[in-house]
C-alpha positions in Angstrom: 0.0 0.0 0.0 1.4 3.4 -0.9 1.8 6.1 1.7 -1.0 8.1 0.0 -3.4 5.2 0.2 -2.5 4.6 3.9 -3.0 8.2 4.6 -6.5 8.1 3.0 -7.4 5.0 5.0 -6.4 6.6 8.2 -8.3 9.8 7.3 -11.4 7.7 6.8 -10.9 5.8 10.1 -10.3 9.0 12.0 -13.5 10.5 10.6 -15.3 7.4 11.7 -14.0 7.8 15.2 -15.0 11.4 15.3 -18.6 10.5 14.1 -18.8 7.9 16.9 -18.4 10.7 19.4 -21.9 11.9 18.7 -23.6 9.1 16.8 -24.3 5.5 17.8 -22.6 3.0 15.5 -25.9 1.8 14.0 -26.6 5.4 12.8 -23.4 5.9 10.9 -23.9 5.6 7.2 -21.4 5.7 4.3 -22.9 9.0 3.2 -22.5 10.6 6.7 -19.0 9.4 6.9 -18.1 10.6 3.4 -19.5 14.0 4.2 -17.6 14.2 7.5 -14.4 13.1 6.0 -14.9 15.3 2.9 -14.4 12.4 0.5 -16.6 10.9 -2.2 -18.2 7.4 -1.9 -15.8 5.9 -4.4 -12.9 6.8 -2.2 -14.6 5.1 0.8 -15.3 1.9 -1.3 -11.8 1.8 -2.6 -10.7 0.9 0.9 -13.7 -0.5 2.7 -16.7 -2.6 1.7 -19.0 -1.4 4.5 -19.2 0.4 7.8 -18.8 -2.9 9.5 -15.6 -3.7 7.6 -14.3 -0.2 8.5 -15.1 -0.8 12.1 -13.2 -4.0 12.1 -10.2 -2.5 10.3 -10.1 0.5 12.7 -10.1 -1.8 15.7 -7.5 -4.0 14.2 -5.2 -1.0 13.5 -5.4 0.1 17.1 -5.1 -3.4 18.6 -2.0 -4.0 16.4 -0.1 -1.5 18.5 -1.1 -2.9 22.0 1.6 -5.5 22.6 4.7 -4.1 21.0 7.4 -6.6 20.1 6.8 -9.0 22.9 8.5 -12.1 21.6 11.6 -10.2 20.6 11.7 -8.7 24.1 11.4 -12.2 25.6 14.2 -13.6 23.4 16.5 -10.8 24.6 15.7 -11.0 28.3 14.5 -14.7 28.7 12.2 -13.6 31.5 8.4 -14.0 31.6 8.3 -11.6 34.6 10.2 -8.8 32.7 8.1 -9.6 29.6 4.9 -9.1 31.6 5.9 -5.6 32.7 7.0 -4.8 29.1 3.6 -5.9 27.8 1.6 -4.1 30.6 3.5 -0.9 30.2 3.2 -1.0 26.4 -0.6 -1.7 26.6 -1.3 1.1 29.1 1.0 3.6 27.3 -0.9 2.8 24.0 -4.3 3.2 25.7 -3.2 6.7 27.0 -1.9 7.7 23.6 -5.1 6.6 21.9 -7.5 7.5 24.8 -10.1 9.0 22.5 -10.4 5.9 20.4 -10.7 3.5 23.4 -13.1 5.9 25.3 -15.4 6.2 22.3 -15.3 2.5 21.5 -16.2 1.4 25.1 -19.1 3.9 24.9 -20.4 3.3 21.4 -19.3 -0.2 20.2 -21.6 -2.7 22.0 -19.1 -5.7 22.0 -15.9 -3.7 22.5 -15.1 -5.1 25.9 -15.4 -8.7 24.6 -13.5 -7.9 21.4 -10.6 -6.4 23.4 -10.6 -9.3 25.9 -10.6 -11.9 23.1 -7.7 -10.1 21.3 -5.6 -10.1 24.5 -6.5 -13.7 25.2 -5.3 -14.8 21.7 -2.1 -12.8 22.0 -1.3 -14.3 25.4 -2.0 -17.8 24.1 0.5 -17.1 21.3 3.0 -15.8 23.9 2.6 -19.0 25.9 3.3 -21.0 22.7 6.3 -18.8 21.6 8.0 -19.0 25.0 7.4 -22.8 25.4 5.4 -22.6 28.6 2.0 -23.5 27.1 2.1 -27.2 28.0 3.9 -26.7 31.4 1.4 -24.7 33.4 -0.6 -26.0 36.3 -3.8 -24.8 34.6 -4.9 -25.0 31.0 -3.4 -22.2 28.9 -6.8 -21.1 27.8 -7.9 -20.5 31.4 -4.7 -18.6 32.2 -5.0 -16.4 29.1 -8.6 -15.6 29.7 -7.9 -14.7 33.3 -5.1 -12.3 32.3 -7.1 -10.8 29.5 -10.1 -10.3 31.8 -7.9 -8.5 34.3 -6.4 -6.3 31.6 -9.8 -5.5 30.0 -11.4 -4.6 33.4 -8.5 -2.5 34.5 -8.4 -0.7 31.1 -12.1 0.1 31.2 -11.9 1.3 34.8 -8.9 3.5 34.0 -10.7 5.0 31.0 -13.8 5.6 33.2 -11.5 7.5 35.6 -10.2 9.5 32.7 -6.6 8.1 33.0 -6.0 9.5 36.5 -3.0 7.2 37.0 0.1 6.9 34.9 0.6 4.0 32.5 3.5 2.8 34.7 1.3 2.8 37.8 -1.4 0.9 36.0 1.2 -1.6 34.7 2.5 -2.2 38.3 -1.0 -2.7 39.6 -1.9 -5.2 36.9 1.4 -7.1 37.6 0.7 -7.1 41.3 -2.8 -8.4 40.7 -1.8 -11.1 38.2 1.3 -12.1 40.2 -0.5 -12.5 43.6 -4.1 -13.2 42.5 -7.1 -11.5 44.1 -7.7 -14.2 46.7 -4.2 -13.9 48.0 -4.4 -10.1 48.2 -7.7 -10.4 50.1 -6.4 -13.0 52.6 -3.3 -10.9 53.2 -5.4 -7.8 53.9 -7.6 -9.9 56.2 -4.5 -10.9 58.2 -3.5 -7.3 58.6 -6.9 -6.4 60.0 -6.7 -9.1 62.7 
């Protein structure tokens, strides 16, 4: 794809996100999008078949930046623990950078929470395979990946709802603490401190 074509695609996707600020997804039409982006319909159809396909492509473009180069990082450091902080910090930094997109999508795209969770689950399952730990865990890799993805997605949505009050680094540390210790252990340790 030429730089000009890429620029046109991104222009259409950005106009789509802008429209989502004040229109529900179901009410966005190709005509409204073309008017907002100041393009003709043939330009839209050169890149996208429908609003649905545009939605998917826009989500995929943003999700593609979430994890960074995880496996390359792991190969260099050979540490799951360090890789986890790299992933968490990359994810929360990306969310902060593209806050408007994530804020709008959680608000306007009905299945965004599940879409994000599923994406993170798949990426973690791939990480487990790449690092060789997939078949050596106490629990099934699917369960572990879903647990981690659910923690991420819940924390991301809460952070967005709080309008990113904490830094990406703080959020990464909190997520690592939660995933490293588990919520039950954190609760039982708190209970011991009370007594």
